[in-house]
N, C-alpha and C positions, 0 to 999 in steps of 0.2 A: 318156187315160193309163191304162196297165195297170200298177199298182204291183207290184214284184217283191220285196216284203219278206214276212217271216213274219208271219202275223196275230198280234194281241195274245193273250197268254195268257188263257184264259177265267177269269173271276171272277164272283162274284155281282154283278149289275148293280144299282146304287143308284138309288132314285127321287128323291133330293134330294142336292145337293152339301152337304158339311159340311167343316169345316177338316180333319178326319181323312182323309176320302176324297179331298179335293183333294191332300193331301200324298201319298197313295198313287198317285194319278194322275200327279202331277208326277214322282215318283221312277221309276215304271214307264216313263213316256214317255222320260225322259232316259236310262234304261238302254237303251232301244231306239235312241235317237239315238247314243249312244256306241258301240253295236255296229254301226251302219249304215256300210256302205262309203263312201257319198257324204258323209254328214253328220258321221260320227265324227271324221275328221281336222280338219274345219273347227272343230268345237267344242273338240277337244283342243288345237288350236293357240291358241285364244283363252282357254279356261277351264282347260286342263290343270293339275292340281294345286290348283285352287280350287273343285272341285265342292261341297265342304262349305260353302262360302260362297255359291255361286250357287244351289243348289237351294232353300234356305230363302227366298231372295228371290223365286224363281219361285212358291213356295207363297203368299207374300204377294201377289204380282201377281195370280194367278188367284183368290185369295180376295177381293181387292179388286174384281175384275171381276164375279165370279159371285155372291158373297155380299154385295157392297156394303160390305165392311168398311173400305175406305179406309185400309188400313194401309200399302200400298205407296207409296213415295216414289221416283220416278225418271222419267226421260224415255226412253221406248221408242225413239223415233227417234234420239235422241242416242247411245244405247248401241249401236245397230246401224250407225251411219254409218261407223265406221272399219274395218268388215269388208271386207277385200280378197278378190277372187277369187270373190265370191258371184255366182251366175248364177240365172236364173229356175228352172232345174231344182232348185236347192237349196230354193227356196221351196215348189215343188210337193211335193218329197219330205217336207219338214218338215210341211206341211199333211196329207198323206196319213197319215204316221205318227201325228200328233197326233189327227186325226179318227178314225182306226182305234182308237187307244188309248181315246179318250173313248167311242166307240160301244160298245166292249167292256166299259166300266165303269159306264155310266149308261143308264137307261131313256131313251127318245127325248126326252121333254119336258125332262128334266134335261140331256141331252147337248147340246141346242140352245143352252143357256145358255153353253156353252163354245165350240161350233162357230162360231156367228155372230161373236162378237168375234175369234176366231182368224182367220177368213177376212178380216174387215175390216182387222185389224192387218197381216196379210200383204200385202193389197192396198196399204195405205198405205205400208208399208215398201218395196214394189216401186216404187211411183210415186216415192217419195223417192230411191231408189237409181238407178233407170234413167231418170227423167225423166217428165214429164207426157204425153209422146207415146207412152210405153210402153203396149203393149196387154196387159192382164191375160190370161194364157193361158185359152183357152176352157174347159179342164177346171176351172179355179178359179172361173170365172164360173158354170159349171154347178153346182158344189158349193154356192156361195153361194145360187143360186136354189133349189136343193133344200132347203137349210137354212132360208133366210129369203126366201120368195117376195116379190116386189115388192107393195107395197100402194098403193092409190089414195088420193089425198087426197079428202076429202069434197066439196070445192068443184070438183072436176074435172067437166067436161062429158062427154057421151057420146063425143066425138071422141077422148078420151084413154083410153077404157075398155079396149080391147084392140087389139093389133096383130093382123092377120089370122092370122099363124102363131105367135104367141107369147104370153107372159104379159102382164098389164096393163103399160102403159108407165109410167115414172116421170116426173112433170112436172119441168120445169127448176127448179133451186133446191132440189130434194129428193133429195140424193145417196144417202141411205141409207134403207132401209125401217123401221129401228128404232133405238132408242137405241144408241149405241156402247158404253156401259158397261152391264154386266149389271144385273139388277134388284136393288134394295136389300132390306134385311130388312123394311121396311115395305110393300113392294110385293106381298107374298105374297098 
């Protein structure tokens, strides 16, 4: 996929997420979403006139994931179920805009704390929306692999070590290589 949007406005990249810079990230990202020809109309139809209510919730959501603040109360799947007309290209566009915004605002180690959950949530929402037979687009799989390479379990034998042409394989029963929720304050 070759994104056709303007890159994020350059800012000083942060080494650690904080409540203040998460707020700046969320507001900058949704400014881009609102201006985007594909995503803007979808969000405006659903949220139009309620941005002042929605954006603080998104700050709480990302703070809960990345900082472990546990202040967000909501069901992500349930909130996105009623959205009509959403196609895979909407998810890809959202991801590229989000990842580009994050990458422009955080140093790599801090950026991954946003990117990995964003990719996993997008995949989960897509599977929920389009069914379990849906194939996650290759560009999204590649993004996730770049951000969070698969890890081997300690008890795997050598036969699971590597595919001939790819990264280490993931054993059955281990769908994700890392925790779904971002690291907590005590995990630093």
